[in-house]
DRENFI-357962 format. One line per field, with one value per residue (C-alpha): residue in three letters; x, y, z; residue number from 1. Coordinates in nm, 2 decimals, decimal comma, padded with zeros to 4 digits. Layout:
! residues N
code: [Ala;...]
east: [X;...]
north: [Y;...]
up: [Z;...]
pos: [NUM;...]
! end
This chain:
! residues 92
code: [Met;Ala;Ala;Ser;Ser;Met;Leu;His;Val;Arg;Leu;Asp;Asp;Glu;Val;Lys;Thr;Gln;Gly;Asn;Ala;Val;Leu;Asp;Ala;Leu;Gly;Leu;Ser;Ala;Ser;Asp;Ala;Val;Arg;Leu;Leu;Tyr;His;Arg;Leu;Val;Ala;Asp;Gln;Ala;Phe;Pro;Leu;Glu;Leu;Lys;Val;Pro;Asn;Ala;Glu;Thr;Gln;Ala;Ala;Met;Ala;Glu;Ala;His;Ala;Ile;Leu;Arg;Glu;His;Arg;Ala;Arg;Phe;Asp;Asn;Pro;Ala;Ser;Leu;Ile;Glu;Asp;Leu;Glu;Ala;His;Ser;Gly;Lys]
east: [21,69;21,72;21,87;21,62;21,63;21,44;21,18;21,11;20,79;20,66;20,29;20,07;20,01;19,63;19,65;19,89;19,66;19,35;19,53;19,67;19,32;19,19;19,48;19,42;19,06;19,19;19,44;19,74;20,03;20,17;20,47;20,24;20,05;20,37;20,51;20,18;20,17;20,52;20,47;20,15;20,32;20,59;20,35;20,09;20,31;20,03;19,90;19,67;19,46;19,11;19,10;18,80;18,71;18,49;18,12;17,94;17,85;18,21;18,35;18,11;18,23;18,59;18,53;18,36;18,65;18,91;18,71;18,69;19,07;19,14;18,91;19,02;18,67;18,45;18,17;17,94;17,89;17,87;17,85;17,47;17,47;17,70;17,49;17,17;17,33;17,46;17,11;16,94;17,17;17,19;16,89;16,70]
north: [13,13;12,82;12,85;12,88;12,78;12,86;12,62;12,69;12,55;12,54;12,59;12,65;13,02;12,99;12,76;13,00;13,30;13,12;12,98;13,31;13,46;13,20;13,24;13,62;13,56;13,35;13,62;13,41;13,45;13,17;13,16;13,14;12,85;12,65;12,72;12,61;12,30;12,20;12,26;12,05;11,77;11,75;11,77;11,53;11,30;11,31;11,55;11,79;12,09;12,16;12,54;12,70;13,06;13,20;13,22;13,56;13,57;13,50;13,75;14,02;13,94;13,95;14,29;14,42;14,31;14,47;14,80;14,79;14,74;15,00;15,26;15,17;15,15;14,90;14,71;14,77;15,09;14,92;14,57;14,56;14,61;14,31;14,09;14,20;14,11;13,77;13,68;13,79;13,56;13,27;13,09;13,09]
up: [07,23;07,01;06,67;06,39;06,02;05,71;05,55;05,18;05,04;04,68;04,63;04,33;04,30;04,33;04,63;04,80;04,73;04,85;05,15;05,25;05,23;05,47;05,71;05,70;05,80;06,09;06,19;06,10;05,86;05,65;05,88;06,19;06,04;05,96;06,31;06,47;06,25;06,35;06,72;06,71;06,51;06,78;07,07;06,94;06,73;06,47;06,20;06,39;06,32;06,21;06,19;06,03;05,94;06,22;06,15;06,13;06,50;06,61;06,35;06,50;06,85;06,75;06,57;06,88;07,10;06,87;06,88;07,26;07,28;07,01;07,18;07,53;07,65;07,85;07,69;07,99;08,18;08,52;08,67;08,67;08,29;08,26;08,48;08,29;07,96;08,09;08,22;07,89;07,69;07,93;07,78;08,11]
pos: [1;2;3;4;5;6;7;8;9;10;11;12;13;14;15;16;17;18;19;20;21;22;23;24;25;26;27;28;29;30;31;32;33;34;35;36;37;38;39;40;41;42;43;44;45;46;47;48;49;50;51;52;53;54;55;56;57;58;59;60;61;62;63;64;65;66;67;68;69;70;71;72;73;74;75;76;77;78;79;80;81;82;83;84;85;86;87;88;89;90;91;92]
! end
């Protein structure tokens, strides 16, 4: 494993509080965000990133996925239910 080092950043308290709230909604910590930023800077050789808080539909889907994982259950009772749901939402 490569050696690591600390990065200390000064932020206005209100910006830090508001930023951490957004990161929390994205499922990231401040450290995760900084690591992600640096990896993308190196890979892209440019300032990257346009992350946004998920909309209500996406948040609902994420909550459902977390519940399914937490409860160790399947979303559909059988393959036919899955196909039926896919067809109902395919826009056809």
